N, C-alpha and C positions, 0 to 999 in steps of 0.2 A: 601468660595465662596458664592455669593449671589444667591444661587439656592435652591429652596425648596426641590427638590429630584432629584435623578438620577435613572431611571428605566432601567434595563438591561433585554432584551428579548433574552433568549438562544434558538436559533432555529438551533442547530447543534447536530449531532450525534457523533461528534468527542469526544473521551474520554478525550482529553486534554483541551477541551473548558472551563470547570470550572476553570482550572488553569489560563487561559487567564484572566478570569473575576477577580479572586482574585488578581492577580498581577497587573491588570489594574486599579482597582477601590478602593481597601480597604484603600490605603494610601491617597485617595483624598476625597471621600465622602462615606457616608453609602450606602451599596448595598441593593437594593430592587429587589428581584426576583419575577416576576409576571408570573403566569401560566394561568390566566383567561384573555383572550385577549378581552373579551367584555368590559373590563375596559380601553381599549386603549383611547377611546374618553375622558375619565376623565382627561387624561394627558394634554389635550389641554388648560386647563384654570388654572392649578396649578403651572405654572412656572417650569415644569419638563423638563428634557432632556431625551429622550428615545434612547437607543442604542440597535441595533439589530445585534447580532452575528449570521450569517446565513451561513450554509454549503450547497453545491450542491452535491447531491448524484447521483446514477446511472441514466443515460439518462437525465441529467439536471433537475432531480426532487428534491424536498425538502426531508429532512430526515423525518423519521416516526413521530417524535414529532412535526414537523412543517407543516405537510400536511394540517391539518384543518385550521390553521391560514392563510397559503398562499392561500388556496382556498377561504376563507372568504374575504381576502384582495383583491384578484383579482376580485371577484364578486362585492364587494362594490365599487371598482373604476369605474365600468361601470353601476352600478345600480342607476337609477334616484331616487329611494326612499331614498338613502343616500344623494345624492347631491354631487356636486363637492367641497363643503366647509365643508364636514363632519369632517375633521381633521384640520381645520384651527386653528392655534395657537399651533399645535403640533410641537415641535422642536425635530429633530431626527438626528441620524447618523447611517450608515450601514457599517459593515465590513463583507466581504464575504470570505468564505474559499472554496478553490477549487484546481483543478490540471489542469494546462494548457495542459497536455498531452492529456486530453479528448477534442480534438478539436471540436468546435461547442457547447460544453456544459460548457465551463469554467466560473465558477461563475455566472451561469445563474440565480439562485435563488436570489442571492444578488442583481443583476441588476434589477430583476423583483420587489422585495420588495421595493427597492429604488424608482422605477418608480411608483408603485401603491400608495405609501405614498404621493408622490408628486402630483399625479393626484387627490388625496383627499385634496389637499391644505396644506399638511404638509410642514414645512419649514426645509430643510436640512441645518444643521449648519456646515457641513464639507463634503468635497468630499468623496464619497464612497471609502472605503479602500478595497483592495483585497490581500488576502494571498494566495500565490502559493506554493503548496507542491512540485512542480517540481523545484528542487534546481537550475537547469541550466537556467531556465527562470525567476526565482524569482528575483524581482528588488533588493532585499537586501540579497539574498543568501539562504534564508529559509523562511518558513511560519511564524516561530516565529519572525524572524528579520523583516519581512513585518509588522507584528502586532506591534512590538516595534516602528517602524518608524511612523506608523499611530497613535499610542498612544500618541507620543510626540506632534503631530499636534493637536490631540483631546484635550489634556490637555491645550495646549496653547489657543485653541479656547474657552474652558470653562472659562479660565481666562479673555479673551476678553469680553465674554458675561457678566460675573459678573461685570466687570468694567463699561461696557455700561449700565447695569441696574442701578447701583448705581448712575451714572451721571444723568440718566433720572428721577430717583425718588427723587433726592435731589436738583435739580435745584431750585434756589430761585427767586421769582418774587417780585419786589417792587411794592407795591400797587400804582396804579395810574400812574406808569411810562410808562405803555404800552409795557414794554420789559420783556422778560423772558430769563434767561441765557441758560437754557436747550433748549428752542425753538430756540434761536439764533444759538446755536451750531449745531442744526439739520439743520437749514436753510443754513449753510455754506457747508454742505456736508451730505451725507447719513450716517446713523448709521452703526455700524459694522454689525448688523444683516441684514440690507437692502442691504449692499454691498455683503454680503455672499449669500443672496437670489438671487440677480441679477447674481452673478457669477455662482451660482449653477444651475440656469436655463439654462445657456449655457452649463454647464457640462452635464446636463441631456439630452439635445439634442444630444450631442456627445456620451452619454451613455458609458463613459469610465472614468477611474480614472488614466489613464496613464500620464496625463500631470499635472504639477503644475500650480499654479495660474499665474505664469509668462508666461505661454504659451498663455494666452489670449491677444487679442489686447488691446491697451491702452484705447479704449473707454469703455471696460467693467470694467477696473480697476479704472478708474477715478471717477466712480459713476455717469457719465452722462447717459442720456436716449439714448438707441440705437434704431434707427428706424428699422421697419420691413424689409425694403429693404436692410439694411446693414447686416442682418443676414447671407445671402449667402456668402458675402465677409469674414465675421468673421469665418464661418465654414470652408471655403476653406483654410484660413490661419492656422487654427488649424490642419487641415488634412495634409497640406504640412509640418507642423513642425514635423510630426511623423517620416518621413524617409528623409534622406538627403545623397546623394552620396552613396547609398547602405548600409549605416551604420544605426544601431539602435540609435535613438536619445533619450537622457534623458535630460530633462529640469530641471534646478535648479536655485535658486536665489543666484548665486555667483557673487557679484558685479554687479548684473543686467544683466549678460551675460549668454546666453544660452550655455549649456555645452553638447558636444557630446562625448559619451564614446564608445570606441571600445569593442564590445562583443566577440572578437575573442578568448580571453583566456578562457580555459575550467576550470570549477570549480570541486572541489572534491565532490564525491558522498556522503561521510559521513560528514554531518554538525555537529557542536558542539552539537546541541540538539539530533540528531540521535545517535551520539556517546554515549551520556549520557544514552539514553533510552536503547540501545542495551547492553551497559556495565552492566546496572542494571539487565538485563535478563541473564547475564552470558556469553555473547559473548566476545571472545578475538579478537579484531579488528586488521586487518592487513592492513597497508598502508592506502589508501584512498577509497577502495571499496571492501575489502575482510574480511573474518572472519572465526573463528573456534570455536567450542564449544564441550564440553565433553558430549557425549550421555549418557542417563540414563542406557542404556544397557551395555555400556562400564564399568560403575561403578558396575553394577550388576554382570557381568562376572568376574571382578577382585575379587569379593567376593565369586565366585562359586555359584551364585544364579540363573544362567540361562542366556542364550543369547537372542538376538532379533530374529525376524522372518527370517532375512537373514541367521542366523546361522542354523535355522531349514530347510529352503528351499534350501539354496545354500552352506552351510558349511563354512561361514566366521567365523573367530574368533572375536567375538564382542569386546573383550578386546584389540584387536590389530587394531581396526577400527577407523579412524580419520574422523570426520564429519566436512566438510568445504565447502566453496564456494568462487570462485574468483569474484563473482558478487552478491552484496546484493540487486541489483535492480531486479524487476520482471515486467512482462507485464500483470499480472492479479492481482486482489484484491479479492481472493477467500473468500467466506463467512465463511469457516471453517478453515482458516489459523490460526495455533497456534502460529504464530510469532507476533500476536497482531497488524498487519498492521503498524509496525514501520519502515519497510524497504521501500526505495524509489521505484518508479515505472517509467517505460519508455518503449518506443517502439524501441529505438535504442541507441547505445552507444554514449553519448555526454559528458562524464566526463573525468577527467584526468585518465591516465592509468598507472598502476604499471606493471613492467616486471614479467613474469611468474616465473622466478628463485627466485625473492625476495618473492613472495607470497608463494611458496612451502617451501622455507627455513624457513620463519617466521612461517608458519602454523605448520610445524613439531616441531619447537622449542617450540611454545606456547602449542601445544598438549602434548609434553613430560613434560613440566613444570606442566601442570595440572595433569598428571599421577603421577608425583613425589610427589604431595601433598597427595597421598594415601600410601606413604611409612610409614610403622609402624601402619597404621590404623587397629584397631581390625577387624578381619574377612577377611582382604585382604590376598589372597594367594601369598606367596613370588614368586613362579615360574610364576604365571600369571602377577604379578607386573613387573618382569623382562622382560617377553614377551611383555607386554604392551608398554614398552619404544621403542620397534622396530615396527613401523607402517607397517602393511602388506596390509591393505585395506583402500580405501578412498571412502567415501560416499559423492558425490557431490550433496547433497540434503538438506543442512542446511537451507538455506533461499534464496529467489531470484531465478534468472534464470541463472545458470552457463554458458549456451550456448551463452548468450549475450556477454560474455567476448571475445574481439577480438582475444586474443591469447590463446583461449581454447585448440586448438590442440597442441600448444607448452607446455601448462600445462600438458596435458594428456601424452605427450611423456616423460616429466620429471618424472611423476609418474611411468611410466613403466620402465624408466631407473633405478629408485630406487627399482624396482621389487615390486611396490605397485599396487594392482589391482584397477580398476576404475569402480564405479557404478554411472553413470550419469543420473540425472533426469531432464526432460524438460517438459514444460507445453503445448507443441504442438501448438506453435504460430510462430515458426521459421523453416519452412520446408527446406529452402535452407541451413541453418546452420547445420541441421541434415544431409543433403546429404554431406556436406563438412567435416563432422567429421572423424577423424582417427579412427581405430578400438578401441573399449573400451571393458572391460570385460563384462559389461552388460549395455544396454541402455534402459532407462525407458521413457515412455510417460504417463503423467497423463491424464486419460480419466474420467473426473469428471461428465460428463453427456453425453447422447446419442442423444440429439436433440438440434437444434439451440437455441430454447427458454430457455430450461433448462440450457444449458451451459452458456448463457448470464446471467441468474439469479444466478447461483452458482459461476462461475469464475469471473464475472464482468470484462471481458477483455478490454484492452485499444484499441486494433485494431478495426477499423470499419469493416474490412473484416475478423473478427475473425473466422467465420465458414469455409470459403474456406481455410484459413490458417490451421485450425484444421484438416480438411480432408486431405489436402496436406501433413501435418506432418505425419499422419498415413500412407499415401502412401510411404513417404520417409523412414519411419521406416521399412516398408516391403521390401525395397530395400537393407537393411543392411544384411550382412552375419553372423555377430556375434549375440550373445544372445540379444533378444529383449523382452521387457515386457510392457504390458498394466497395469497401476495401476488404479484400480477403487475404489473410496471412496464412500461408501453408506451413504446417508443422508436421514433418514426416513422422509417421506412426501415430499421429494424433487426429488429423482431420483431412487427410488427402483421399479418403475412400468414400466420400459422402456426396458424390456427384449429383445423384437424383434429388437429394435433400437440398443441395445448393440451388439446383434448378427451380425447385418449388419456391424457395425464398426469393429468388430473382423475379419470379412471376408475381409474387406478392407486392413487392415495392416498385417494380418496373423502373429501375434506375437508368439514367442516361449512359452511365459508364460503369464498368466493373474493373477495378484494379486488382490484379492477382500478383502477390509478392511472396517470395520465399522468406521464411523467418530469418532474422539476423542473429547469429550467435553472439551473445554479449559477455562471454566468459563464464567461468565456473562460479556458481553462487549457491549458497545453502537455501536461498529463497526460491530457487527454481531447479528442477531436475533435468532441464534441457541440456543436451550436449551437441557436439558437432554432428553426431549421427542424426539429429532431428532437422538439420538444415538440408533442404533439397537442392540438388544440382539444377543449374539453369535448364538443362535439357528435360529434367523431370517437371519443372514448372511449365515449360512449353507444352509438354505432353498433356498435363492436366488441363491447361487452358484450351487446347485443341479439342479435347473430349468434352469439356464443358460448353464450348461454343457450338459444337455439333448438336447439343441438346437444346439450344436456344434459337428458335426460328427467326427472331428479329435482331439477332446480335451476331457480330463478326469480330475477329481479332483485327485491331487497327494499328497499334503501336507496340514498340518493344524498347526497353532500356536494359540492355544486358548487364551493365555495370551494377545496377540495383537489383538484378534478378527479378525483374518486374515486367509484366505485360498488361496491355489495356484492351479490354473487350468493349466495343462501343455499339450503341443502338444504330441500326442501319439508317435512321432518319438523319444522321450526321454524315451520310455518304451521298453526295450529290453528283450526279453524272459520273459515277465511278471514282470520285475523289473524296477523300476523307476531310472533314472540317471539324476536327476535334480541338483545334487551337481556339483561343479566346481573343476577341477584340475588346481589349480592356478599356479603351477610351469610349467605345460604344456602350459598354456596361455602365460606366460612370454617368453617361448621359441618360440612360434608361432609369437608373436608380434615383437620379436627381429628379427626373420627371415624376417618378412614382411618389417621392416624398412631397413634392410640391402639390400633387393632387390629393394628398391625404390618404394615399394608398389606393385610390380609385383607378389609377392608370396602371395596369399590370403589363408584364412582359414575360416572355418565355426564353428557354435556353437557346432556341434557334435564332433569337434576335441579336445575339452577340457572338457569333461564331467566326472563325477565321480558318483559312485553308491550312492543312497540315503539310509541312515540307516532306519531300521524298525520303530524306535521310532518317526521319523519325518513324517511318512506316515499318510494320512487321514484314520481314523478309529482305529488307535493305541490308547491304553488306556493312553499313556503318553500325547496325544494331543499336540505334538510338543515340550514337555519339555525334554531337554537332561538329561537322567538318571545319567550322570556323575556329574551333579550338584545337589544342594539341594534346594528344593522349599522353598521359604520364604514368609510368609504371614504377611502383615503389621498389626499392632494393630490399627492404626488410618486409616482414609480414605484419607489422604492427598496423592496426586499423583504428581509425576514429569512427566509432559506431554512432555518433550523434548525427541526427538528421531527421527530416520530417517524412 
């Protein structure tokens, strides 16, 4: 290609962005990564093409590594000291990364960067590309496919540019003839660059990349000059082309005919790229939207090395617990999510749906297959291996928001039919779904912050009315008669100084239990700014819990699991004659829920109807600190940690 260089400006916090660059450019031209944006003006005169990969973050803001550049570019676009021609000669293209679920902020940064470059007289060589992480709205089915489609157009455009430059630079002029081949060709019509510039001007006014070139009127494609008074008619025709007869219109160059595609068919939640990413993380995917994974505590208890905090607090058998989800999608993008933000997000169910029977059947089969891999492994206890093949508990906390699954009640009933207990976790954004839930063994609500601002900062919810939804979810939890739990995750320097606000939220939902856990560091990630400095020491978690318990007249600290950096505050109604009864009588629960179903929901029961006495080693203050003395404590020689777990 007759191009001096191709500069790529990475303005994205997405961990996969470097992969886009490598796949996109290495086979075409040498890659130049520039971090000093003061050098941008230099690109105006050296025949370079600058590509900007731009991500939109919370509230339509740029990512941390792009804040300075975007601020500088915005100010320069309106600063008379730079002038409107500051970037004249700069040839550029922009590809934005965003999620259309965030209504009002979708690809805002990409649009702004495109606009500001144009305002400084930069010449866009290709319509702005937009990658949508929302697979149901993505034009090509996934953000990766969106990028691939734009990449093809970009490479084609580079080839056109190269050919155009060669023609203009090698045109021969016969001395004295008064004619020039290259000049004659230019007089017959505009160059490729000029056509692109004219076309792009109209695109910029529309500020959208939804239409192909064929969506423009013939005047703009022919290369003729368009009068100012004609712009209104042109814009109206483009606007009308977007929607026709209530259908989503997609325009393409198929024999010069505009094509309308029906968007009625729902897509699968798990895209090929998502399937690959989750499979690498150890997930066993089920159908088009579910998954199961072996918890680290299941492996630990198979070897007799101790169980999880649920074993300490509630008496589950960790080696018989299946961690799964019927919905990989979530309505939040929490900063401390240990799922690496690979799962899809959404505010409602708009994917293809698998039946509950198939999900449970496949989940049990895949879980049992993972357990079978431990047969004969040194250290695995034979009796626990055999018990592990018979699932007794189900933690619906693997990833995503299980309550979003439209058939969640059918799924829960199937679990109980198989005499499997249910531990359901929700992120407090679906209050009506909480009210509609059938009885579960234990219902959790994640309370990651106690104020509106801190919740928005930590959970990064998709709903605009996230705070009313959050409060209403806590009220809905308080209406439940079965066991309810607040789950608090402490993030140092983020949410550990809001004791009074937490106390108010507890009064709102009146949960049976409050789990307080220090955040787990999941490693460095561009999707999260958390570091080890944000992980509280166990002593700090204990101090927080003691202060919080002192503010709650009907609650006391009941249990501790030091290994998980977690404590349990329980309502004093579970303290009978000075003894705690936080454990669960699982057989009694199955009897109660069976009677409830037989009566058509008329026969109700409460959390106090299926309690069991808590053993001494699980209590707060015991020297075991929550470690079951029936097992053997194991200390790793290296510091490598398996962060998976419920």
